[in-house]
C-alpha positions in Angstrom: 21.2 -9.3 5.7 20.8 -5.6 6.4 17.2 -4.6 7.1 15.3 -1.3 7.4 11.9 -0.7 8.9 9.0 1.6 7.8 5.9 2.5 9.6 3.0 1.5 7.3 0.0 1.9 9.7 0.5 4.7 12.1 -2.8 3.9 13.9 -1.8 0.4 14.7 2.0 0.9 14.8 2.7 -2.0 12.5 6.3 -2.3 11.4 7.3 -4.3 8.4 10.9 -5.3 7.6 12.0 -4.5 4.2 14.9 -6.4 2.8 17.7 -4.2 1.4 17.3 -6.0 -2.0 14.0 -4.3 -2.8 10.3 -3.8 -1.9 9.1 -7.3 -2.2 8.1 -7.1 1.4 4.7 -8.5 1.5 4.4 -12.1 2.6 0.7 -12.6 1.7 -2.0 -11.2 -0.5 -3.5 -9.5 2.5 -0.3 -7.7 3.4 0.2 -6.7 -0.2 -3.3 -5.2 -0.4 -2.8 -3.3 2.8 0.7 -2.0 1.8 -0.5 -0.8 -1.6 -3.6 0.9 -0.2 -1.9 2.6 2.8 0.2 4.5 0.3 -3.0 5.7 -1.4 -4.7 6.5 1.9 -1.8 8.6 3.2 -1.9 10.6 -0.1 -5.6 11.4 0.1 -7.3 8.8 -2.1 -11.1 8.3 -1.7 -11.7 4.6 -1.6 -14.6 3.0 -3.4 -14.8 -0.6 -2.2 -16.5 -1.5 1.0 -13.4 -3.4 2.2 -11.1 -0.4 1.7 -13.6 2.0 3.2 -14.0 -0.3 6.3 -10.2 -0.6 6.7 -9.0 3.0 5.9 -12.1 5.2 5.9 -12.5 8.2 3.6 -12.1 11.0 6.2 -10.0 13.7 4.7 -9.8 12.1 1.2 -9.3 14.4 -1.7 -8.8 12.4 -4.9 -11.5 10.2 -6.5 -9.2 8.9 -9.3 -6.0 7.0 -8.4 -4.2 8.7 -11.3 -4.7 12.1 -9.7 -3.2 11.0 -6.3 0.1 12.9 -5.8 2.6 10.1 -5.4 6.3 10.2 -5.8 8.1 8.1 -8.4 9.4 5.9 -5.6 5.8 5.4 -4.3 4.5 4.6 -7.7 7.3 2.1 -8.3 6.6 0.4 -4.9 2.9 0.2 -5.9 3.8 -1.4 -9.3 6.0 -4.0 -7.5 3.3 -4.8 -5.0 0.8 -5.2 -7.9 3.3 -7.5 -9.7 3.5 -9.6 -6.5 -0.3 -9.7 -6.3 -0.6 -10.9 -9.9 2.1 -13.5 -9.5 0.3 -14.8 -6.4 -3.1 -14.7 -8.0 -4.4 -12.3 -5.3 -8.0 -11.2 -5.6 -8.4 -7.6 -6.8 
């Protein structure tokens, strides 16, 4: 199986393998939560939950509403797939 890698957490240099078949790359609810939110962090979202603020911080954030965050169609599709994974697994919000 052909694999590609992306850097999802520059501060910690965490590499995740993504199967060529698609972005169902999370193996757990925790990974899915992180992968979804790192996309928002990198695009300037201002987090509201204590967990997200602890994990990502709000330094340099610019957008209070997720709908206003400038994400590409590809990023929005990845987020939708991660959310589908989270729903299917019964992950906490």
